[in-house]
VOPAGU-2260 file (C-alpha; in pm, 1 decimal, decimal comma):
REM VOPAGU-2260
SITE   aa  ch    i         X         Y         Z
SITE  MET   A    0    7809,1    9727,1   13144,9
SITE  PRO   A    1    7818,5    9987,0   12892,2
SITE  SER   A    2    7748,7   10362,2   12979,8
SITE  PHE   A    3    7403,3   10459,9   13066,9
SITE  LEU   A    4    7218,8   10732,3   13255,1
SITE  TYR   A    5    7065,0   10662,8   13587,7
SITE  ASN   A    6    6678,0   10658,3   13628,0
SITE  ARG   A    7    6658,8   10964,3   13888,4
SITE  GLY   A    8    6915,0   11188,6   13663,4
SITE  ALA   A    9    6716,4   11115,9   13335,0
SITE  GLU   A   10    6367,1   11179,7   13526,5
SITE  LEU   A   11    6503,0   11541,0   13638,3
SITE  MET   A   12    6617,6   11624,0   13266,5
SITE  VAL   A   13    6267,9   11537,7   13159,5
SITE  LEU   A   14    6128,9   11739,5   13411,2
SITE  ASN   A   15    6349,3   12003,1   13319,3
SITE  ASP   A   16    6441,5   11990,7   13692,4
SITE  LEU   A   17    6822,8   11918,0   13591,7
SITE  ASP   A   18    6972,1   12169,0   13334,3
SITE  LEU   A   19    7304,6   12020,4   13266,5
SITE  GLU   A   20    7442,3   12339,3   13102,1
SITE  SER   A   21    7377,5   12556,0   13412,0
SITE  ILE   A   22    7453,9   12297,1   13700,4
SITE  THR   A   23    7758,3   12197,5   13849,8
SITE  VAL   A   24    7826,3   11846,2   13691,5
SITE  ASP   A   25    8097,1   11647,2   13881,4
SITE  CYS   A   26    8307,1   11347,6   13776,4
SITE  ARG   A   27    8400,8   11066,1   14048,5
SITE  LEU   A   28    8663,8   10788,3   13928,9
SITE  VAL   A   29    8564,7   10437,1   14070,5
SITE  MET   A   30    8734,0   10110,7   14103,5
SITE  SER   A   31    8646,7    9750,3   14034,3
SITE  ASN   A   32    8451,0    9703,9   14328,4
SITE  THR   A   33    8213,1    9949,3   14269,3
SITE  THR   A   34    7820,7    9895,3   14252,8
SITE  VAL   A   35    7751,2   10222,1   14064,1
SITE  ASP   A   36    7775,5   10045,1   13741,5
SITE  THR   A   37    7490,4    9795,5   13848,3
SITE  GLU   A   38    7250,8   10020,0   14057,2
SITE  ARG   A   39    7066,5   10226,8   13796,0
SITE  ASP   A   40    6756,4   10345,0   14049,0
SITE  LYS   A   41    6930,5   10499,0   14314,1
SITE  LEU   A   42    6818,0   10846,8   14410,8
SITE  THR   A   43    7135,7   10988,4   14554,3
SITE  LEU   A   44    7499,5   10881,4   14583,9
SITE  SER   A   45    7465,4   10751,0   14939,3
SITE  GLY   A   46    7224,9   10493,7   14813,3
SITE  PHE   A   47    7457,0   10319,9   14639,1
SITE  THR   A   48    7632,6   10003,5   14812,1
SITE  THR   A   49    7970,9   10063,2   14760,4
SITE  ILE   A   50    8068,2   10349,0   14527,8
SITE  ASP   A   51    8446,5   10199,5   14559,4
SITE  LEU   A   52    8639,7   10609,0   14520,8
SITE  CYS   A   53    8948,6   10586,6   14347,3
SITE  ASP   A   54    9236,4   10540,4   14619,2
SITE  GLY   A   55    9539,8   10592,9   14430,1
SITE  ALA   A   56    9766,5   10857,4   14535,4
SITE  SER   A   57    9732,8   11200,1   14439,1
SITE  TYR   A   58    9351,3   11163,9   14331,6
SITE  GLY   A   59    9290,1   11476,8   14458,4
SITE  GLY   A   60    8900,7   11458,1   14430,4
SITE  ASP   A   61    8649,1   11466,1   14194,6
SITE  LYS   A   62    8663,5   11661,4   13901,0
SITE  THR   A   63    8411,0   11969,4   13785,9
SITE  LEU   A   64    8296,1   11969,0   13406,9
SITE  ALA   A   65    8345,4   12272,5   13228,6
SITE  SER   A   66    8224,3   12382,2   12891,7
SITE  LYS   A   67    7920,0   12201,6   12910,8
SITE  THR   A   68    7705,5   12182,9   12571,8
SITE  ILE   A   69    7388,7   11973,5   12469,5
SITE  THR   A   70    7345,5   11903,8   12131,9
SITE  ARG   A   71    7046,2   11773,6   11961,9
SITE  ASP   A   72    7152,6   11514,2   11684,2
SITE  ASP   A   73    6886,7   11467,7   11449,0
SITE  VAL   A   74    7085,3   11227,1   11211,5
SITE  ASN   A   75    7145,1   10974,3   11448,2
SITE  ASN   A   76    6801,8   11072,6   11672,5
SITE  ARG   A   77    6996,1   11130,4   12046,6
SITE  ILE   A   78    7080,5   11406,0   12265,8
SITE  GLU   A   79    7426,1   11449,0   12306,8
SITE  PHE   A   80    7616,5   11601,0   12641,2
SITE  ASP   A   81    7996,3   11698,7   12613,0
SITE  ALA   A   82    8220,3   11895,9   12802,7
SITE  ASP   A   83    8598,1   11982,0   12824,9
SITE  ASN   A   84    8833,7   11670,7   12890,1
SITE  ILE   A   85    8931,3   11628,4   13244,0
SITE  THR   A   86    9274,7   11514,7   13362,7
SITE  TRP   A   87    9379,5   11378,1   13717,3
SITE  THR   A   88    9729,2   11470,9   13761,7
SITE  ALA   A   89   10001,2   11213,5   13857,5
SITE  LEU   A   90    9744,5   10966,1   13936,6
SITE  GLY   A   91    9898,1   10676,8   14157,2
SITE  ALA   A   92    9829,9   10292,1   14141,1
SITE  GLY   A   93    9518,5   10228,6   14366,2
SITE  THR   A   94    9436,8    9930,4   14513,1
SITE  ARG   A   95    9218,9    9786,5   14196,0
SITE  THR   A   96    9158,8    9911,8   13851,2
SITE  SER   A   97    8958,4   10172,4   13760,7
SITE  VAL   A   98    8672,7   10096,9   13548,0
SITE  GLY   A   99    8472,8   10407,3   13515,1
SITE  ILE   A  100    8361,3   10749,4   13593,7
SITE  LEU   A  101    8031,1   10832,1   13811,5
SITE  ILE   A  102    7883,8   11169,4   13687,2
SITE  TYR   A  103    7672,9   11375,1   13944,4
SITE  GLN   A  104    7523,9   11689,0   14027,2
SITE  ASP   A  105    7681,8   11780,9   14392,7
SITE  LEU   A  106    7386,8   11971,5   14551,7
SITE  GLY   A  107    7583,6   12064,3   14862,5
SITE  GLY   A  108    7539,7   11812,6   15115,8
SITE  GLY   A  109    7780,2   11559,5   15041,0
SITE  ASP   A  110    7696,1   11224,5   14884,1
SITE  ALA   A  111    7353,9   11234,0   15094,9
SITE  THR   A  112    7213,4   11493,9   14847,3
SITE  SER   A  113    7421,4   11449,3   14509,7
SITE  VAL   A  114    7200,9   11300,5   14232,2
SITE  PRO   A  115    7355,4   11050,5   14010,9
SITE  ILE   A  116    7344,9   11135,0   13641,0
SITE  ALA   A  117    7527,8   10907,0   13434,8
SITE  TYR   A  118    7782,7   10615,3   13439,2
SITE  VAL   A  119    8073,4   10609,0   13194,1
SITE  GLU   A  120    8263,7   10263,0   13159,7
SITE  PHE   A  121    8601,1   10244,7   13033,3
SITE  PRO   A  122    8646,5   10008,8   12740,6
SITE  THR   A  123    8897,9    9819,8   12960,2
SITE  ALA   A  124    8997,2    9858,7   13324,8
SITE  GLU   A  125    9274,7   10124,4   13399,5
SITE  THR   A  126    9570,8   10074,7   13613,5
SITE  HIS   A  127    9757,6   10403,9   13705,1
SITE  ASP   A  128   10129,2   10436,7   13748,6
SITE  GLY   A  129   10175,6   10776,3   13889,6
SITE  SER   A  130   10140,5   10976,3   13563,3
SITE  ASP   A  131    9850,7   11151,9   13453,8
SITE  PHE   A  132    9540,1   10989,3   13361,0
SITE  PRO   A  133    9361,7   11215,7   13107,7
SITE  ILE   A  134    8982,5   11131,6   13040,4
SITE  GLN   A  135    8917,8   11219,1   12646,8
SITE  TRP   A  136    8539,6   11216,2   12597,9
SITE  ASN   A  137    8393,0   11034,1   12313,6
SITE  ALA   A  138    8506,2   11230,5   11978,4
SITE  THR   A  139    8170,8   11184,3   11843,3
SITE  TYR   A  140    7944,4   11206,5   12128,0
SITE  GLY   A  141    8117,6   11359,0   12410,9
SITE  VAL   A  142    8058,8   11256,0   12775,6
SITE  PHE   A  143    7760,4   11065,0   12688,9
SITE  TYR   A  144    7427,1   11085,0   12476,1
SITE  HIS   A  145    7031,9   10970,7   12516,2
SITE  ASP   A  146    6904,7   10765,9   12235,4
SITE  LEU   A  147    6557,5   10896,4   12104,6
SITE  ASN   A  148    6482,9   10559,3   11912,5
């Protein structure tokens, strides 16, 4: 399954109720038993059947995106969202491989109030070995883009 925007996140962006440049945007590393890659219609993180948070040693929690930007790409007819790359330091092996990143807005009430924005799938499942696990966003369009075609 490729990367995508969640229905609720896209709706809030269209309604101008989700300004990605001014809100706190967090990233959660998920493993292969996740359902976040197929349940696009959930309103909050608690609505997912199974998030399957990475359980590798030294996970240390979700990451917050910094230096966020939104760019209109008229040549490719899309809106691009980018941010600084992130790294989980010394991430140990989990019980399963990691398959992607759940991007969300945390409104302060945990998963019950956190709004899913996007899912970014890895090209291949990742096994951690205790070394740093860097996430380098796409050099062309950043974290994700919304196609305007």
